[in-house]
N, C-alpha and C positions, 0 to 999 in steps of 0.2 A: 692216461695209462702210464705204468708203474716205468719209467724211461732203466732203471736201475737193474733190469731184468727184462734181455729183451723175447725172448718163449719160457716156454712151460716149463717143468721137468722130466726130463723125455725118458724115455723107459730105460733110456741105459745110460742115465750120469747125471746131473745136477749141470745146469745153464752154467756160464759164468758169468762174473756179475760187470754189469756196467763202465767203462772205465772209458774216460776224459782224452786221461793222459796231459798233453800239453795243447790241447787242441782247441777253442775257441767256440768251435760246433763243429753240430755233426749233424750231417743228412742220415734218418732214419728207413730201414725202403717194409715198408708195412705190404704181407699177403695173407687174406684169406681160404684157408682149409676148412670142407666141408665132410668130417670128421676125420680119425684118426690120419687115417687114407685115401682121401677123395681127392678133388679135383680143387684147384686154388685157384683166384682169380689173380685180375692183373694186381702186378704191385702199386703200391702209393708210396711214393717218396714225402719226407715237412724233414724241415728242417727245424734241430732245438741249438736255441741257443746258451750255452754255460754265462760265458763273460763276453760284453762287448767292444770291440777291437779298437770302438772312435771312445773309451775311455780318457780324460785325462788324467796320467798321475804322476806328480811331484811329491818333492821330497820336501820338506816343514823347520824350516829353525824358525822360527820368528817369539819375538816374546818371551824368550825362555822356553818355549812348546818344541818337540820335538817326531818328528813322522810321518806320513804319510797323505797324503789326501789324494782322494779320489774321487773325480767330477762325475755325472751322465751325462752326453755328447747332443742329449736334447735342451732346452728352452725351458730354464726353473720359473719361478721359485721350486727349488727342490726339497725336503725334509734332510733335518739330517741325523747321520747318527755317526757317536762313537763305536771303536770298534778296542779293545783293552785285552794284550796278552796276558799271560798266566805268569812264573817265576822260570822261564826261558829266554824270555825277554827276545820272544822270535814274535816278530808283526805278522801278524792274520794275511797278508796279502789277498792272498787268493782269494777269502772272505769274502775280502772288502771289496771287491773288486765282484764282485755276486751281487752287493749289497746296491753298486753304483749302477748294476744290471738294470736293479729294477728300482731306478730311478733315484735314487736316498743318495746325498755329497757328504764322502764316508773320509774323514778322518782318525785313521787307524795310527795310535799313540803311539807313544816310546817311550816311558818316566822311568826307566833307567836302566844301566850300563849303551852309556851314552855319551857323546864330549858335555857337561854341563851340567847331568844326569848322577845321582847314585851309583854305583856301581853295582849294587845289587839290590835283591827285595828286601829294603828295611830303611825305614825311617820318610815311606815316601811320602809328603804331605801333601793332604785333601785336596786343598786348594787349587792344585796343580791342572782338576780336572775341572772341576769349574772355569780353570782361565780357558780351558779347550773349548769345553760349551759358548764358551763365551766369544770367543774367538771365530768359533765356528758356526753360529747360530748368527754374528754377526757382520758375515759375508754376505756380499752384494751375491741374489742367485737364491737363499738358504732363507728359506725359514723360521722366522723365529718365535716361530706360535708352540712349540714344543722341539722333542730333544731322544733322539733313541741309545740307548745303553747296550754296546754286546760287548758281556764278558767270556773271557776262557780260563780255566781253572781257576788261580786268584785273582787272573782281572775282574772274576764276574764279584767278589768281594769288595774290591774297588767301586764297581757299577753300583751297588747294592747302595753302599758306603755314602755315594754322590748322589745320589739320586734322594736321598730322604733328607738330602740340604737342597734341593731342586728346587727354587720356587714357583715354575711351572709344568706342565703338562708335559713328559716321563712314558718312556716304556725302559724295560730290563729284562733282556736276555739274556739267557747263560748258560754255556758248556762243561761240565764235569767241576762246577764251582758252588756256596753257598753264601749264605749269613752268616758264617759264624767266624769269628773274626782270631785268627791264630798270628801265633810270631815273625818276626822277618826269618828269611832265608841265604845263606852264604853262601855268594858266589853263583858263576853262568856260565854254563850249567848247573842249576841247584845241585849247593850241598849235602848242609844240613840243616836245622830249624835253628836260630842263635832268641838271646834270651830279650834282644832288642827288637821294641816293635815291627810290623811292618808296614804299620800308615800314622799317622797323626795328626789329627787335626787343632789348629792354633797355638801347633807346636809338642802337644800333650799327646800320648797315645791313646789307644783308642777303645781296650781289653786291659788289665791287670798280669802279669803273669801267670801269680797260683791259677787267679781263675778260667782258664786258658788251659794249662797245662787237666787243673781238673776234669776241664770236661775231655777233652780230647784222650783221656783215659777213660771216660765213660761211651764216647766216640770208636775207640778200636775196640774195646772188648765186648762190643754185637758187629763187628767187622764181619762177620759168618753172616750174618741178617745182609748184608748189604742190598741183598737184589730184594727183599722186601718193604720197602721204603712204609708203605701202613704202618706199620710197629715200632719202627723207631725210637718215634720222636717219644711216644711211653716209658718205651724201654729206658732208654736214656735221659729221660726227667726222673724216673724211679731211682735213678744216682747220684746226679745230682740235686743236692739243693739247688731251687727255685730263685733266691736271689744273686746264688753265684753262675747259673744259667744264664739269669739276664744280662748279666755283664756283658758275655759275650754277645751275646744275638742282636742283631743288628735289626735297629725298629721297624725293619718292610714295611709295617702297616700306615705308614706318615709318608711312603710314597703315593708320588700321583700318578698313578697310571697303573697299568696291568705288565706280569712277571708271569715270565716261564723259567723256568730251568728244565734243563736235562745231563742225567748221567749214568755213567756206564756199570752193567755191576759184579764186573769183571776189572773194574779200575783199580791200577797197581799202582798208581802214587798216590793217593791217602782218597781217604773214605767219602767219596763227594755225592754219593747218594741219602747217607748222612746227616753233610751239611746243608744237602738240599732237602730232604725231607723237614729236618726243623725249620728251615725259612720258611714253605708253605707249609707248615701247621700253624708258626705264627700269624703269617695271613690270615686259612680259619679259622683261628681263632679269637681273631682280633677284627673278622667281618669284613676283608678286604673289601673296598667296592667296589673295586677292577675286574678285572679276570686276573686268572692266575694259577699256574699248575707246572709238575712236576711229574716228564716223561722218562722213565729209567727202559732201559737194553740189558737184559739182564747178564745175557755174555758179549756183550762189549766192553771196551776200555777207558782210557784217559783220553784219547784222541778218535774225534772224529768232529764233524763240523761238515766240512765242504763234502758236497753229494760227487758223484764219480768219482772221485783220486783214488789215491791207487793204495790203498792199508796195507799194503806188503809192507816185511822190513823195519824202519823202525817204531812205524804209526805202531805197532803188534808186538812190539820185542816186548820182554818179559819184565820191562819197567813200565809199562805200558796196558800192558793186558789187551781181552780180545783176540778174538779172531778178524783175520780182510773179512771173513764174507761178515758177521756181524756187526761189524766197525762202519764199513759200507753202506747195509741196511740202514744202520739206525743214523747213518748223516742221511741217507736218503726220504726216510721215513719224517726226520727232524724239515726241514729245510720249511717244506710250504706251511708249517706251523709258525713258523722264525718271521713268517714275512706277514703269515696273519695279525702276529702280535703286534706287527711295530704300523701295519695298514691300518688296525682299531685306534692307532694312540693319531692317526692324525691323519685321521675320514672327517 
């Protein structure tokens, strides 16, 4: 069943997208009809649950960590997942609740713009995410045999950089981001790129500023091709020396698990299709031994992820891109694949 579309398009117009609003569950009424104007069978009702109302949610301020923990109501042990926000510092609460509904103990990590943390996306120590994984997987009722990392926008960068250093099984899912290191960002909400690094490891920056500028200049020159993911890596490689590109590409082939990325072809925030395509191209060139993939949605923008949400207004403004219908359909289409990749890691 395609839940986001309750009926086929009629002769007189298009059906609306299915929206949950603030509801946790909804009852669907299904009715079959013989032919366009034929008799119909009795209706059958079926309940669909988006988020379980019995999920526990609590704020976390422990061991230098900040965020929210979502725990399933069923007995554990449960697999653990970290969700990582982007440069707007907005914790993905709804997405984290949905993961908990599917049986994942989910730690939505705040890594700047909170007391005791950096004020914006600059000089974030990657050791912070290592510590978050340890804190989560050491909890009673959480499996310590692996972890999932789900990033959004610049949070995808953090997820991939963390995953390459993790010594256990891991699965990475990313929306609107990839494994190409970029500069830090000033302000919340993000105002401008700055020369200071976004991430550090052992106190040192991950990539040199000159290499970042060279690579992103080449990426921006191919922004018109942002929906054609297959052609982008070769086009960018033809403009950037291999030794320079190597400095900014995350060595994603070192990840001990599957990698799944999503990007919108009308992303107005930044070239998510290109950075995602370069990431998957590197996995392919190095014969990554786990499943990996990139799914692009040509008419979608920067913000999608939560299925059956309202994508009118801010998610689809000029700064983010896409249209309400395209973003909603991308969210509904991507979600089952997210669960498949996480399930693969924890089978």
